[in-house]
MARMAR-260306 format. One record per atom (N, C-alpha, C, O): residue number from 0; residue in three letters; atom name; x, y, z. Coordinates in steps of 0.1 Angstrom, whole numbers. Atoms other than C-alpha are relative to their C-alpha. Layout:
BEGIN
<node num="NUM" residu="ALA" atome="CA" u="X" v="Y" w="Z"/>
...
***
This chain:
BEGIN
<node num="0" residu="MET" atome="N" u="-3" v="-12" w="-7"/>
<node num="0" residu="MET" atome="CA" u="579" v="1137" w="1405"/>
<node num="0" residu="MET" atome="C" u="12" v="-2" w="9"/>
<node num="0" residu="MET" atome="O" u="13" v="-13" w="15"/>
<node num="1" residu="PRO" atome="N" u="-12" v="2" w="-8"/>
<node num="1" residu="PRO" atome="CA" u="612" v="1142" w="1423"/>
<node num="1" residu="PRO" atome="C" u="-2" v="0" w="15"/>
<node num="1" residu="PRO" atome="O" u="8" v="-3" w="22"/>
<node num="2" residu="VAL" atome="N" u="3" v="0" w="-15"/>
<node num="2" residu="VAL" atome="CA" u="595" v="1145" w="1458"/>
<node num="2" residu="VAL" atome="C" u="-13" v="-8" w="2"/>
<node num="2" residu="VAL" atome="O" u="-20" v="-10" w="-7"/>
<node num="3" residu="SER" atome="N" u="12" v="8" w="-3"/>
<node num="3" residu="SER" atome="CA" u="568" v="1125" w="1475"/>
<node num="3" residu="SER" atome="C" u="-12" v="10" w="0"/>
<node num="3" residu="SER" atome="O" u="-10" v="22" w="0"/>
<node num="4" residu="SER" atome="N" u="12" v="-9" w="0"/>
<node num="4" residu="SER" atome="CA" u="532" v="1138" w="1473"/>
<node num="4" residu="SER" atome="C" u="-1" v="7" w="13"/>
<node num="4" residu="SER" atome="O" u="-5" v="19" w="13"/>
<node num="5" residu="GLN" atome="N" u="1" v="-7" w="-13"/>
<node num="5" residu="GLN" atome="CA" u="533" v="1146" w="1510"/>
<node num="5" residu="GLN" atome="C" u="9" v="12" w="1"/>
<node num="5" residu="GLN" atome="O" u="6" v="22" w="6"/>
<node num="6" residu="ASP" atome="N" u="-9" v="-11" w="0"/>
<node num="6" residu="ASP" atome="CA" u="564" v="1167" w="1506"/>
<node num="6" residu="ASP" atome="C" u="-5" v="11" w="-9"/>
<node num="6" residu="ASP" atome="O" u="-3" v="23" w="-6"/>
<node num="7" residu="ALA" atome="N" u="5" v="-10" w="9"/>
<node num="7" residu="ALA" atome="CA" u="549" v="1184" w="1476"/>
<node num="7" residu="ALA" atome="C" u="-11" v="9" w="6"/>
<node num="7" residu="ALA" atome="O" u="-11" v="21" w="5"/>
<node num="8" residu="VAL" atome="N" u="11" v="-8" w="-7"/>
<node num="8" residu="VAL" atome="CA" u="518" v="1194" w="1496"/>
<node num="8" residu="VAL" atome="C" u="5" v="9" w="10"/>
<node num="8" residu="VAL" atome="O" u="1" v="20" w="11"/>
<node num="9" residu="ARG" atome="N" u="-6" v="-9" w="-10"/>
<node num="9" residu="ARG" atome="CA" u="539" v="1207" w="1524"/>
<node num="9" residu="ARG" atome="C" u="7" v="12" w="-6"/>
<node num="9" residu="ARG" atome="O" u="6" v="23" w="-2"/>
<node num="10" residu="TYR" atome="N" u="-7" v="-11" w="7"/>
<node num="10" residu="TYR" atome="CA" u="561" v="1227" w="1500"/>
<node num="10" residu="TYR" atome="C" u="-10" v="11" w="-6"/>
<node num="10" residu="TYR" atome="O" u="-8" v="23" w="-4"/>
<node num="11" residu="PHE" atome="N" u="10" v="-9" w="6"/>
<node num="11" residu="PHE" atome="CA" u="530" v="1242" w="1483"/>
<node num="11" residu="PHE" atome="C" u="-5" v="9" w="11"/>
<node num="11" residu="PHE" atome="O" u="-7" v="21" w="10"/>
<node num="12" residu="GLY" atome="N" u="5" v="-7" w="-11"/>
<node num="12" residu="GLY" atome="CA" u="516" v="1252" w="1517"/>
<node num="12" residu="GLY" atome="C" u="10" v="10" w="5"/>
<node num="12" residu="GLY" atome="O" u="6" v="22" w="9"/>
<node num="13" residu="GLU" atome="N" u="-10" v="-9" w="-5"/>
<node num="13" residu="GLU" atome="CA" u="549" v="1267" w="1528"/>
<node num="13" residu="GLU" atome="C" u="2" v="12" w="-9"/>
<node num="13" residu="GLU" atome="O" u="6" v="23" w="-4"/>
<node num="14" residu="SER" atome="N" u="-3" v="-11" w="9"/>
<node num="14" residu="SER" atome="CA" u="552" v="1288" w="1497"/>
<node num="14" residu="SER" atome="C" u="-13" v="9" w="-2"/>
<node num="14" residu="SER" atome="O" u="-12" v="19" w="-9"/>
<node num="15" residu="GLY" atome="N" u="11" v="-8" w="1"/>
<node num="15" residu="GLY" atome="CA" u="517" v="1302" w="1501"/>
<node num="15" residu="GLY" atome="C" u="-10" v="-4" w="-10"/>
<node num="15" residu="GLY" atome="O" u="-20" v="3" w="-12"/>
<node num="16" residu="ASP" atome="N" u="10" v="5" w="10"/>
<node num="16" residu="ASP" atome="CA" u="500" v="1283" w="1473"/>
<node num="16" residu="ASP" atome="C" u="-12" v="-6" w="7"/>
<node num="16" residu="ASP" atome="O" u="-11" v="-10" w="19"/>
<node num="17" residu="ARG" atome="N" u="12" v="5" w="-5"/>
<node num="17" residu="ARG" atome="CA" u="465" v="1272" w="1478"/>
<node num="17" residu="ARG" atome="C" u="-6" v="-10" w="-10"/>
<node num="17" residu="ARG" atome="O" u="-3" v="-9" w="-22"/>
<node num="18" residu="PHE" atome="N" u="6" v="9" w="9"/>
<node num="18" residu="PHE" atome="CA" u="445" v="1243" w="1464"/>
<node num="18" residu="PHE" atome="C" u="-14" v="5" w="-4"/>
<node num="18" residu="PHE" atome="O" u="-21" v="11" w="4"/>
<node num="19" residu="LEU" atome="N" u="12" v="-5" w="6"/>
<node num="19" residu="LEU" atome="CA" u="416" v="1252" w="1442"/>
<node num="19" residu="LEU" atome="C" u="-10" v="-11" w="-3"/>
<node num="19" residu="LEU" atome="O" u="-7" v="-20" w="-11"/>
<node num="20" residu="ALA" atome="N" u="10" v="11" w="2"/>
<node num="20" residu="ALA" atome="CA" u="385" v="1230" w="1445"/>
<node num="20" residu="ALA" atome="C" u="-8" v="3" w="-13"/>
<node num="20" residu="ALA" atome="O" u="-8" v="15" w="-18"/>
<node num="21" residu="ILE" atome="N" u="9" v="-2" w="12"/>
<node num="21" residu="ILE" atome="CA" u="363" v="1225" w="1414"/>
<node num="21" residu="ILE" atome="C" u="-14" v="4" w="5"/>
<node num="21" residu="ILE" atome="O" u="-21" v="-4" w="12"/>
<node num="22" residu="GLU" atome="N" u="12" v="-6" w="-4"/>
<node num="22" residu="GLU" atome="CA" u="333" v="1247" w="1420"/>
<node num="22" residu="GLU" atome="C" u="-10" v="-1" w="-11"/>
<node num="22" residu="GLU" atome="O" u="-7" v="-4" w="-23"/>
<node num="23" residu="THR" atome="N" u="11" v="0" w="10"/>
<node num="23" residu="THR" atome="CA" u="299" v="1248" w="1402"/>
<node num="23" residu="THR" atome="C" u="3" v="9" w="-12"/>
<node num="23" residu="THR" atome="O" u="1" v="6" w="-23"/>
<node num="24" residu="GLU" atome="N" u="-3" v="-10" w="10"/>
<node num="24" residu="GLU" atome="CA" u="310" v="1279" w="1383"/>
<node num="24" residu="GLU" atome="C" u="11" v="-5" w="-10"/>
<node num="24" residu="GLU" atome="O" u="10" v="-2" w="-22"/>
<node num="25" residu="HIS" atome="N" u="-11" v="5" w="8"/>
<node num="25" residu="HIS" atome="CA" u="341" v="1261" w="1370"/>
<node num="25" residu="HIS" atome="C" u="-6" v="-11" w="-10"/>
<node num="25" residu="HIS" atome="O" u="-4" v="-11" w="-22"/>
<node num="26" residu="ALA" atome="N" u="6" v="11" w="9"/>
<node num="26" residu="ALA" atome="CA" u="320" v="1231" w="1357"/>
<node num="26" residu="ALA" atome="C" u="-9" v="6" w="-10"/>
<node num="26" residu="ALA" atome="O" u="-9" v="2" w="-22"/>
<node num="27" residu="LEU" atome="N" u="9" v="-6" w="10"/>
<node num="27" residu="LEU" atome="CA" u="295" v="1254" w="1340"/>
<node num="27" residu="LEU" atome="C" u="8" v="7" w="-10"/>
<node num="27" residu="LEU" atome="O" u="4" v="8" w="-22"/>
<node num="28" residu="ALA" atome="N" u="-8" v="-7" w="9"/>
<node num="28" residu="ALA" atome="CA" u="323" v="1274" w="1324"/>
<node num="28" residu="ALA" atome="C" u="6" v="-9" w="-11"/>
<node num="28" residu="ALA" atome="O" u="9" v="-5" w="-22"/>
<node num="29" residu="VAL" atome="N" u="-6" v="10" w="9"/>
<node num="29" residu="VAL" atome="CA" u="336" v="1242" w="1307"/>
<node num="29" residu="VAL" atome="C" u="-9" v="0" w="-13"/>
<node num="29" residu="VAL" atome="O" u="-5" v="-1" w="-24"/>
<node num="30" residu="GLU" atome="N" u="10" v="1" w="11"/>
<node num="30" residu="GLU" atome="CA" u="304" v="1242" w="1285"/>
<node num="30" residu="GLU" atome="C" u="2" v="12" w="-9"/>
<node num="30" residu="GLU" atome="O" u="-2" v="11" w="-21"/>
<node num="31" residu="GLU" atome="N" u="-2" v="-12" w="8"/>
<node num="31" residu="GLU" atome="CA" u="313" v="1277" w="1272"/>
<node num="31" residu="GLU" atome="C" u="13" v="0" w="-8"/>
<node num="31" residu="GLU" atome="O" u="15" v="8" w="-16"/>
<node num="32" residu="LEU" atome="N" u="-13" v="0" w="6"/>
<node num="32" residu="LEU" atome="CA" u="348" v="1267" w="1261"/>
<node num="32" residu="LEU" atome="C" u="-1" v="-4" w="-15"/>
<node num="32" residu="LEU" atome="O" u="-8" v="-13" w="-18"/>
<node num="33" residu="ALA" atome="N" u="-1" v="5" w="14"/>
<node num="33" residu="ALA" atome="CA" u="357" v="1264" w="1224"/>
<node num="33" residu="ALA" atome="C" u="6" v="-14" w="1"/>
<node num="33" residu="ALA" atome="O" u="11" v="-19" w="11"/>
<node num="34" residu="ALA" atome="N" u="-5" v="14" w="0"/>
<node num="34" residu="ALA" atome="CA" u="368" v="1229" w="1213"/>
<node num="34" residu="ALA" atome="C" u="14" v="-1" w="-4"/>
<node num="34" residu="ALA" atome="O" u="18" v="-10" w="-11"/>
<node num="35" residu="HIS" atome="N" u="-14" v="0" w="3"/>
<node num="35" residu="HIS" atome="CA" u="405" v="1237" w="1211"/>
<node num="35" residu="HIS" atome="C" u="6" v="-13" w="6"/>
<node num="35" residu="HIS" atome="O" u="15" v="-19" w="-1"/>
<node num="36" residu="GLN" atome="N" u="-6" v="11" w="-8"/>
<node num="36" residu="GLN" atome="CA" u="413" v="1209" w="1236"/>
<node num="36" residu="GLN" atome="C" u="-11" v="-9" w="4"/>
<node num="36" residu="GLN" atome="O" u="-21" v="-4" w="10"/>
<node num="37" residu="GLN" atome="N" u="11" v="9" w="-4"/>
<node num="37" residu="GLN" atome="CA" u="392" v="1178" w="1243"/>
<node num="37" residu="GLN" atome="C" u="3" v="-7" w="13"/>
<node num="37" residu="GLN" atome="O" u="-6" v="-14" w="18"/>
<node num="38" residu="ASP" atome="N" u="-4" v="7" w="-13"/>
<node num="38" residu="ASP" atome="CA" u="411" v="1165" w="1274"/>
<node num="38" residu="ASP" atome="C" u="-8" v="7" w="11"/>
<node num="38" residu="ASP" atome="O" u="-7" v="19" w="14"/>
<node num="39" residu="PRO" atome="N" u="8" v="-6" w="-11"/>
<node num="39" residu="PRO" atome="CA" u="386" v="1170" w="1303"/>
<node num="39" residu="PRO" atome="C" u="7" v="6" w="11"/>
<node num="39" residu="PRO" atome="O" u="3" v="16" w="17"/>
<node num="40" residu="PHE" atome="N" u="-8" v="-5" w="-10"/>
<node num="40" residu="PHE" atome="CA" u="413" v="1176" w="1328"/>
<node num="40" residu="PHE" atome="C" u="5" v="14" w="-4"/>
<node num="40" residu="PHE" atome="O" u="4" v="24" w="4"/>
<node num="41" residu="ASP" atome="N" u="-5" v="-13" w="5"/>
<node num="41" residu="ASP" atome="CA" u="428" v="1204" w="1307"/>
<node num="41" residu="ASP" atome="C" u="-11" v="10" w="-1"/>
<node num="41" residu="ASP" atome="O" u="-9" v="22" w="3"/>
<node num="42" residu="ARG" atome="N" u="11" v="-9" w="1"/>
<node num="42" residu="ARG" atome="CA" u="394" v="1219" w="1301"/>
<node num="42" residu="ARG" atome="C" u="-5" v="5" w="13"/>
<node num="42" residu="ARG" atome="O" u="-8" v="17" w="14"/>
<node num="43" residu="ILE" atome="N" u="4" v="-5" w="-14"/>
<node num="43" residu="ILE" atome="CA" u="385" v="1221" w="1338"/>
<node num="43" residu="ILE" atome="C" u="11" v="10" w="5"/>
<node num="43" residu="ILE" atome="O" u="7" v="20" w="11"/>
<node num="44" residu="LEU" atome="N" u="-10" v="-9" w="-4"/>
<node num="44" residu="LEU" atome="CA" u="419" v="1238" w="1344"/>
<node num="44" residu="LEU" atome="C" u="-2" v="13" w="-7"/>
<node num="44" residu="LEU" atome="O" u="0" v="24" w="-1"/>
<node num="45" residu="VAL" atome="N" u="2" v="-12" w="7"/>
<node num="45" residu="VAL" atome="CA" u="412" v="1263" w="1317"/>
<node num="45" residu="VAL" atome="C" u="-12" v="8" w="6"/>
<node num="45" residu="VAL" atome="O" u="-11" v="20" w="8"/>
<node num="46" residu="ALA" atome="N" u="12" v="-6" w="-6"/>
<node num="46" residu="ALA" atome="CA" u="377" v="1270" w="1331"/>
<node num="46" residu="ALA" atome="C" u="3" v="6" w="13"/>
<node num="46" residu="ALA" atome="O" u="-1" v="18" w="16"/>
<node num="47" residu="GLN" atome="N" u="-3" v="-6" w="-13"/>
<node num="47" residu="GLN" atome="CA" u="391" v="1275" w="1366"/>
<node num="47" residu="GLN" atome="C" u="9" v="13" w="-2"/>
<node num="47" residu="GLN" atome="O" u="6" v="23" w="4"/>
<node num="48" residu="ALA" atome="N" u="-9" v="-12" w="3"/>
<node num="48" residu="ALA" atome="CA" u="418" v="1299" w="1352"/>
<node num="48" residu="ALA" atome="C" u="-8" v="12" w="-4"/>
<node num="48" residu="ALA" atome="O" u="-5" v="23" w="-1"/>
<node num="49" residu="LEU" atome="N" u="8" v="-11" w="5"/>
<node num="49" residu="LEU" atome="CA" u="392" v="1320" w="1334"/>
<node num="49" residu="LEU" atome="C" u="-10" v="5" w="10"/>
<node num="49" residu="LEU" atome="O" u="-12" v="17" w="10"/>
<node num="50" residu="VAL" atome="N" u="10" v="-5" w="-10"/>
<node num="50" residu="VAL" atome="CA" u="366" v="1321" w="1362"/>
<node num="50" residu="VAL" atome="C" u="6" v="7" w="11"/>
<node num="50" residu="VAL" atome="O" u="1" v="17" w="16"/>
<node num="51" residu="GLU" atome="N" u="-5" v="-5" w="-13"/>
<node num="51" residu="GLU" atome="CA" u="389" v="1329" w="1391"/>
<node num="51" residu="GLU" atome="C" u="4" v="15" w="-1"/>
<node num="51" residu="GLU" atome="O" u="0" v="22" w="8"/>
<node num="52" residu="PRO" atome="N" u="-9" v="5" w="10"/>
<node num="52" residu="PRO" atome="CA" u="409" v="1346" w="1371"/>
<node num="52" residu="PRO" atome="C" u="14" v="-2" w="6"/>
<node num="52" residu="PRO" atome="O" u="19" v="5" w="15"/>
<node num="53" residu="ILE" atome="N" u="-13" v="3" w="-4"/>
<node num="53" residu="ILE" atome="CA" u="443" v="1331" w="1376"/>
<node num="53" residu="ILE" atome="C" u="8" v="-4" w="-12"/>
<node num="53" residu="ILE" atome="O" u="3" v="-7" w="-23"/>
<node num="54" residu="ARG" atome="N" u="-9" v="4" w="11"/>
<node num="54" residu="ARG" atome="CA" u="473" v="1324" w="1354"/>
<node num="54" residu="ARG" atome="C" u="1" v="-15" w="-1"/>
<node num="54" residu="ARG" atome="O" u="2" v="-22" w="9"/>
<node num="55" residu="LEU" atome="N" u="-2" v="14" w="3"/>
<node num="55" residu="LEU" atome="CA" u="477" v="1290" w="1338"/>
<node num="55" residu="LEU" atome="C" u="12" v="-1" w="-9"/>
<node num="55" residu="LEU" atome="O" u="13" v="6" w="-19"/>
<node num="56" residu="MET" atome="N" u="-12" v="2" w="8"/>
<node num="56" residu="MET" atome="CA" u="510" v="1278" w="1324"/>
<node num="56" residu="MET" atome="C" u="1" v="-14" w="-5"/>
<node num="56" residu="MET" atome="O" u="8" v="-22" w="0"/>
<node num="57" residu="PRO" atome="N" u="0" v="14" w="6"/>
<node num="57" residu="PRO" atome="CA" u="503" v="1247" w="1302"/>
<node num="57" residu="PRO" atome="C" u="12" v="-2" w="-9"/>
<node num="57" residu="PRO" atome="O" u="17" v="7" w="-15"/>
<node num="58" residu="HIS" atome="N" u="-10" v="4" w="10"/>
<node num="58" residu="HIS" atome="CA" u="528" v="1229" w="1281"/>
<node num="58" residu="HIS" atome="C" u="-6" v="-3" w="-13"/>
<node num="58" residu="HIS" atome="O" u="0" v="-4" w="-23"/>
<node num="59" residu="ASP" atome="N" u="8" v="3" w="12"/>
<node num="59" residu="ASP" atome="CA" u="501" v="1221" w="1256"/>
<node num="59" residu="ASP" atome="C" u="-4" v="12" w="-7"/>
<node num="59" residu="ASP" atome="O" u="-11" v="21" w="-2"/>
<node num="60" residu="PRO" atome="N" u="3" v="-12" w="7"/>
<node num="60" residu="PRO" atome="CA" u="499" v="1248" w="1230"/>
<node num="60" residu="PRO" atome="C" u="-15" v="2" w="-4"/>
<node num="60" residu="PRO" atome="O" u="-19" v="13" w="-5"/>
<node num="61" residu="LEU" atome="N" u="15" v="-1" w="3"/>
<node num="61" residu="LEU" atome="CA" u="462" v="1240" w="1223"/>
<node num="61" residu="LEU" atome="C" u="-7" v="7" w="12"/>
<node num="61" residu="LEU" atome="O" u="-16" v="14" w="10"/>
<node num="62" residu="VAL" atome="N" u="6" v="-6" w="-12"/>
<node num="62" residu="VAL" atome="CA" u="454" v="1250" w="1259"/>
<node num="62" residu="VAL" atome="C" u="2" v="16" w="0"/>
<node num="62" residu="VAL" atome="O" u="-7" v="23" w="4"/>
<node num="63" residu="ALA" atome="N" u="-3" v="-14" w="0"/>
<node num="63" residu="ALA" atome="CA" u="470" v="1284" w="1254"/>
<node num="63" residu="ALA" atome="C" u="-9" v="8" w="-10"/>
<node num="63" residu="ALA" atome="O" u="-9" v="20" w="-10"/>
<node num="64" residu="LEU" atome="N" u="9" v="-7" w="10"/>
<node num="64" residu="LEU" atome="CA" u="445" v="1292" w="1225"/>
<node num="64" residu="LEU" atome="C" u="-12" v="6" w="7"/>
<node num="64" residu="LEU" atome="O" u="-19" v="14" w="1"/>
<node num="65" residu="TYR" atome="N" u="13" v="-4" w="-6"/>
<node num="65" residu="TYR" atome="CA" u="417" v="1298" w="1250"/>
<node num="65" residu="TYR" atome="C" u="0" v="15" w="5"/>
<node num="65" residu="TYR" atome="O" u="-10" v="21" w="4"/>
<node num="66" residu="SER" atome="N" u="-1" v="-14" w="-5"/>
<node num="66" residu="SER" atome="CA" u="429" v="1332" w="1263"/>
<node num="66" residu="SER" atome="C" u="14" v="6" w="0"/>
<node num="66" residu="SER" atome="O" u="23" v="-2" w="1"/>
<node num="67" residu="ASP" atome="N" u="-14" v="-6" w="0"/>
<node num="67" residu="ASP" atome="CA" u="457" v="1357" w="1262"/>
<node num="67" residu="ASP" atome="C" u="4" v="1" w="15"/>
<node num="67" residu="ASP" atome="O" u="16" v="6" w="17"/>
<node num="68" residu="THR" atome="N" u="-5" v="0" w="-14"/>
<node num="68" residu="THR" atome="CA" u="458" v="1354" w="1300"/>
<node num="68" residu="THR" atome="C" u="6" v="-13" w="4"/>
<node num="68" residu="THR" atome="O" u="11" v="-15" w="15"/>
<node num="69" residu="ILE" atome="N" u="-7" v="13" w="-2"/>
<node num="69" residu="ILE" atome="CA" u="470" v="1318" w="1297"/>
<node num="69" residu="ILE" atome="C" u="14" v="1" w="-6"/>
<node num="69" residu="ILE" atome="O" u="16" v="5" w="-17"/>
<node num="70" residu="ILE" atome="N" u="-14" v="-2" w="4"/>
<node num="70" residu="ILE" atome="CA" u="508" v="1318" w="1295"/>
<node num="70" residu="ILE" atome="C" u="4" v="-12" w="-8"/>
<node num="70" residu="ILE" atome="O" u="3" v="-24" w="-4"/>
<node num="71" residu="LYS" atome="N" u="-4" v="10" w="9"/>
<node num="71" residu="LYS" atome="CA" u="520" v="1298" w="1266"/>
<node num="71" residu="LYS" atome="C" u="15" v="-3" w="2"/>
<node num="71" residu="LYS" atome="O" u="23" v="6" w="1"/>
<node num="72" residu="MET" atome="N" u="-14" v="4" w="-3"/>
<node num="72" residu="MET" atome="CA" u="552" v="1278" w="1273"/>
<node num="72" residu="MET" atome="C" u="6" v="-6" w="-13"/>
<node num="72" residu="MET" atome="O" u="0" v="-15" w="-19"/>
<node num="73" residu="LEU" atome="N" u="-6" v="4" w="12"/>
<node num="73" residu="LEU" atome="CA" u="575" v="1273" w="1243"/>
<node num="73" residu="LEU" atome="C" u="14" v="-6" w="4"/>
<node num="73" residu="LEU" atome="O" u="21" v="0" w="12"/>
<node num="74" residu="LYS" atome="N" u="-13" v="5" w="-2"/>
<node num="74" residu="LYS" atome="CA" u="605" v="1250" w="1243"/>
<node num="74" residu="LYS" atome="C" u="10" v="7" w="-10"/>
<node num="74" residu="LYS" atome="O" u="8" v="8" w="-22"/>
<node num="75" residu="LYS" atome="N" u="-11" v="-6" w="8"/>
<node num="75" residu="LYS" atome="CA" u="637" v="1267" w="1231"/>
<node num="75" residu="LYS" atome="C" u="8" v="-11" w="-5"/>
<node num="75" residu="LYS" atome="O" u="7" v="-23" w="0"/>
<node num="76" residu="ALA" atome="N" u="-9" v="11" w="5"/>
<node num="76" residu="ALA" atome="CA" u="663" v="1248" w="1211"/>
<node num="76" residu="ALA" atome="C" u="8" v="-6" w="10"/>
<node num="76" residu="ALA" atome="O" u="11" v="-18" w="9"/>
<node num="77" residu="ALA" atome="N" u="-9" v="6" w="-10"/>
<node num="77" residu="ALA" atome="CA" u="685" v="1244" w="1241"/>
<node num="77" residu="ALA" atome="C" u="-8" v="-8" w="11"/>
<node num="77" residu="ALA" atome="O" u="-2" v="-13" w="20"/>
<node num="78" residu="GLY" atome="N" u="8" v="8" w="-9"/>
<node num="78" residu="GLY" atome="CA" u="656" v="1228" w="1260"/>
<node num="78" residu="GLY" atome="C" u="-6" v="9" w="12"/>
<node num="78" residu="GLY" atome="O" u="-13" v="4" w="20"/>
<node num="79" residu="ALA" atome="N" u="5" v="-9" w="-10"/>
<node num="79" residu="ALA" atome="CA" u="649" v="1258" w="1283"/>
<node num="79" residu="ALA" atome="C" u="-14" v="4" w="-4"/>
<node num="79" residu="ALA" atome="O" u="-18" v="2" w="-15"/>
<node num="80" residu="LEU" atome="N" u="14" v="-4" w="2"/>
<node num="80" residu="LEU" atome="CA" u="614" v="1272" w="1286"/>
<node num="80" residu="LEU" atome="C" u="0" v="15" w="-1"/>
<node num="80" residu="LEU" atome="O" u="6" v="22" w="7"/>
<node num="81" residu="GLN" atome="N" u="2" v="-15" w="2"/>
<node num="81" residu="GLN" atome="CA" u="604" v="1307" w="1274"/>
<node num="81" residu="GLN" atome="C" u="-15" v="2" w="1"/>
<node num="81" residu="GLN" atome="O" u="-23" v="-4" w="-6"/>
<node num="82" residu="ALA" atome="N" u="14" v="-4" w="-1"/>
<node num="82" residu="ALA" atome="CA" u="571" v="1322" w="1285"/>
<node num="82" residu="ALA" atome="C" u="-4" v="11" w="-9"/>
<node num="82" residu="ALA" atome="O" u="3" v="21" w="-10"/>
<node num="83" residu="VAL" atome="N" u="5" v="-10" w="8"/>
<node num="83" residu="VAL" atome="CA" u="551" v="1342" w="1261"/>
<node num="83" residu="VAL" atome="C" u="-13" v="4" w="6"/>
<node num="83" residu="VAL" atome="O" u="-23" v="-4" w="7"/>
<node num="84" residu="THR" atome="N" u="12" v="-4" w="-8"/>
<node num="84" residu="THR" atome="CA" u="525" v="1362" w="1280"/>
<node num="84" residu="THR" atome="C" u="-8" v="11" w="-7"/>
<node num="84" residu="THR" atome="O" u="-3" v="19" w="-15"/>
<node num="85" residu="GLY" atome="N" u="9" v="-10" w="4"/>
<node num="85" residu="GLY" atome="CA" u="495" v="1383" w="1272"/>
<node num="85" residu="GLY" atome="C" u="-2" v="10" w="12"/>
<node num="85" residu="GLY" atome="O" u="6" v="9" w="21"/>
<node num="86" residu="PRO" atome="N" u="2" v="-10" w="-11"/>
<node num="86" residu="PRO" atome="CA" u="482" v="1412" w="1294"/>
<node num="86" residu="PRO" atome="C" u="-4" v="-7" w="13"/>
<node num="86" residu="PRO" atome="O" u="-12" v="-17" w="12"/>
<node num="87" residu="CYS" atome="N" u="3" v="6" w="-13"/>
<node num="87" residu="CYS" atome="CA" u="479" v="1404" w="1331"/>
<node num="87" residu="CYS" atome="C" u="-14" v="5" w="4"/>
<node num="87" residu="CYS" atome="O" u="-17" v="16" w="3"/>
<node num="88" residu="PRO" atome="N" u="14" v="-4" w="-5"/>
<node num="88" residu="PRO" atome="CA" u="443" v="1403" w="1344"/>
<node num="88" residu="PRO" atome="C" u="1" v="8" w="12"/>
<node num="88" residu="PRO" atome="O" u="10" v="6" w="21"/>
<node num="89" residu="ASP" atome="N" u="1" v="-7" w="-12"/>
<node num="89" residu="ASP" atome="CA" u="434" v="1428" w="1370"/>
<node num="89" residu="ASP" atome="C" u="-5" v="-9" w="11"/>
<node num="89" residu="ASP" atome="O" u="-14" v="-17" w="9"/>
<node num="90" residu="SER" atome="N" u="4" v="8" w="-11"/>
<node num="90" residu="SER" atome="CA" u="432" v="1412" w="1404"/>
<node num="90" residu="SER" atome="C" u="1" v="8" w="13"/>
<node num="90" residu="SER" atome="O" u="-2" v="2" w="24"/>
***
């Protein structure tokens, strides 16, 4: 990471981002997920995104298979990223 962890936490706070704790509902939602991705960290992120609901922008195309509310990131030939999105959840 190009900045220290302390700086990153400060930047996140200044930008209005919040940290999302893993709640019981998130852990329970993992059991309901299809087996697209086996990485436990990715699976809890997907569960959180679906329960809250919030947008998730993974680089792993398998993670994007879980929902059209998960933004799939594709690498362009020039190395830039292009987001392909589904409908935005009501919030």
